[in-house]
C-alpha positions as CSV (number, residue, x, y, z in Angstrom):
1,M,194.6,96.9,-1.6
2,L,192.8,95.9,1.6
3,A,190.9,99.2,1.5
4,Q,189.2,98.0,-1.7
5,F,187.4,95.3,0.3
6,A,186.2,97.6,3.1
7,D,182.6,98.7,3.4
8,I,184.0,102.0,4.7
9,H,187.6,103.2,4.2
10,L,188.8,106.2,6.2
11,P,192.2,107.4,4.8
12,I,193.5,109.1,7.9
13,T,196.6,111.2,8.2
14,P,199.4,108.8,9.0
15,G,199.9,108.3,12.7
16,T,196.5,109.5,13.8
17,D,194.6,106.2,14.1
18,T,194.2,106.6,17.9
19,V,192.8,110.1,17.4
20,L,190.2,108.8,15.0
21,I,189.2,105.9,17.2
22,N,188.9,108.3,20.2
23,A,186.8,110.7,18.2
24,M,184.5,107.8,17.2
25,M,184.2,106.8,20.8
26,H,183.5,110.4,21.8
27,V,180.4,110.2,19.5
28,I,179.4,106.8,20.7
29,F,179.4,108.0,24.3
30,Q,177.8,111.3,23.5
31,D,174.9,109.5,21.7
32,G,174.6,106.9,24.4
33,L,175.4,104.0,22.0
34,Q,178.1,102.4,24.2
35,D,177.7,98.9,25.7
36,D,177.5,99.8,29.4
37,D,177.7,96.2,30.5
38,Y,180.9,95.5,28.6
39,I,182.4,98.8,29.8
40,A,181.6,98.0,33.4
41,K,183.2,94.6,33.1
42,Y,186.3,95.4,31.1
43,T,187.2,99.1,31.5
44,T,187.5,102.1,33.9
45,H,184.5,104.1,32.6
46,R,185.1,107.3,34.4
47,R,188.7,107.5,33.1
48,T,187.5,106.7,29.6
49,A,184.8,109.3,29.6
50,R,187.2,112.0,30.8
51,L,189.8,111.1,28.1
52,L,187.2,111.2,25.3
53,A,186.0,114.7,26.2
54,D,189.2,116.0,24.4
55,Y,188.4,114.2,21.2
56,D,185.3,115.9,19.7
57,P,185.0,115.4,15.9
58,K,185.1,119.2,15.2
59,T,188.6,119.4,16.7
60,T,189.9,115.9,15.6
61,Q,188.9,116.4,12.0
62,H,191.9,118.7,11.6
63,I,194.3,116.2,13.1
64,C,193.2,113.0,11.4
65,G,192.0,114.4,8.1
66,I,188.5,113.0,8.2
67,D,185.5,115.4,8.1
68,E,183.6,115.7,11.4
69,D,180.3,114.6,9.8
70,R,182.0,111.5,8.4
71,I,183.5,110.7,11.8
72,R,180.0,111.0,13.4
73,T,178.3,108.9,10.7
74,V,180.9,106.1,10.8
75,A,180.9,106.1,14.6
76,R,177.1,105.6,14.6
77,I,177.3,102.9,12.0
78,Y,180.0,101.1,13.9
79,A,178.2,101.3,17.2
80,R,174.9,100.0,15.8
81,A,176.5,97.2,13.8
82,P,175.8,93.6,15.0
83,A,179.5,92.9,14.2
84,A,182.2,95.3,13.2
85,M,185.9,95.4,12.8
86,S,188.6,98.0,12.3
87,I,191.8,97.2,10.5
88,W,195.0,99.3,10.1
89,T,198.4,98.5,8.8
90,M,201.7,99.5,10.2
91,G,203.4,100.7,7.0
92,I,206.6,99.9,5.2
93,N,208.9,100.3,8.3
94,Q,207.1,97.4,9.9
95,S,207.7,94.9,7.1
96,T,210.2,92.1,7.3
97,H,212.6,94.2,5.2
98,G,211.6,97.6,6.5
99,S,215.1,98.6,7.5
100,D,216.2,98.1,3.9
101,V,214.3,101.2,2.8
102,W,216.3,103.5,5.0
């Protein structure tokens, strides 16, 4: 139901949220859309850049189930937005009665 309120909903293959975010970051870095001041202050840039090299959208589209062009488009929109948010849910096993389903 939350997806109905989203401007953009990306229905990923379950368990591949990190792959999608890394692919988006790959595009953001490749296009030079990253916030270098924020990165310098709060991250280890060299390590991040090396990690993201393995997450090109052409490869990750087969893992997360989102077309590479869609990944690129959404990454650019996200990077250029004055304010953005990503939301994901944990699924039925994370609910207060999740163990009841097993």
